[in-house]
N, C-alpha and C positions, 0 to 999 in steps of 0.2 A: 274315621272312614278315609276306603279312597277313593280314586278324583283326582280331580284335578287341584294346583298347589294351593291354598290356600291360605301363603306362608307374605303375599302381601300384604293382609290383610290386620294380617297378626300387631304391625305396629303401629296401626289404627286404632288393628280395635284396640288393646294392652295401654295406649292412651287413654283409658278411665280413671285405668289402675296413678295414669304421673297425668290423670286432671293439671295438673300447674301448669305442666310445661307445655304444657298447646295451648292459643291462643286459636281462634272460634277462624278468626283468619289460618293459616299455619295448620287445624283441621282439614278443614275444606276444600283447600290448595292439595295436602298430603291425598283424598281422597280424590280428585277435579279427575288422574285419568285412569281410569276404573270406571267412573261413572255412563255409562251408554255402554260396557265392553257385550261381547257375549261371552260365559261362559260355562264353564262345564263341568258340575257339584255336583260325586256321588255325595249320602249324607245316610243321617239314617232318621230314618221316623221318629218324632217325638210328638207334633200335634196334628189335628185337624181343631182353624177353628171362623168359624161362618162370622162377618161382619156382617155389613150393611152394599145389601151390592156383588160381594168379594168374599175368598174364604184366603185364605189364611195359615198358609201349611210350611210348617215347621220342621227344619231339619236340622241333627250335626252333626260335621263332617272334621274331622278334626282340631275337637273340640274350640269349634266356632257353630255360633249356630248361623244360619243360612235361612228365611222366610223366602219363601214361594208367594205372591202377591197375588194372582188369582181371581176371572170372571167367577161369578155365585156359584154357571153353570158347572165347574171346573169341578165344584168338590162332591158330581155322584164319582172322578175319577178317583178318589181318594176318603171317601167315607168307608168302605169296605176294605181299609188294612191296618192294619192294627201298629204299636209302636212297635217300631222297633227294626218296623219292613221299609230293605238296603234299597235310596229311592236313585239314579237317573238325570239326572237332567240338568238342558239347557235350555235357558235363558241371556234374557237386557242386566248387570245393573244398571237399577234403580235408585238405589240409598245408600251407606255404606253410612251408620248406627253403631255406636256402643258398642253392642250387641253382635253385633254383626251384616253381613250386605241383604239386599230389600232384593228380589229378581219378578222377573214383570217378563209377558212376553214365552215366558217357562211352557219347552216339547218335550213332555216323557220318551226319555230313550230304555230306559229300563227298571222294570221294578223285581228284588230278586226276598221272597218270604221271609221270614224268622224260621 
């Protein structure tokens, strides 16, 4: 997908293949500079899943999974969108797991249909 350069996350995320090479402390140190930063991401919608008081929107950008963690009322923004819709959001990095970054406080910048 287009959008921001997610290559800084590639090393952190690919650590799942090289799990033995990083301790939990080292992984935390690698992630620390990114936590709390606002980034813009353009990705393709993969799924929208409601949770308890929250909704999780899953995008794929440059083969990296990006999860938007939003208040449940934001479901109405994403429920009508089909898989494959290109979405650009700006959000704050809340966490980086081995799957990819999780964003909160997200604003939708653009939506392009498939």
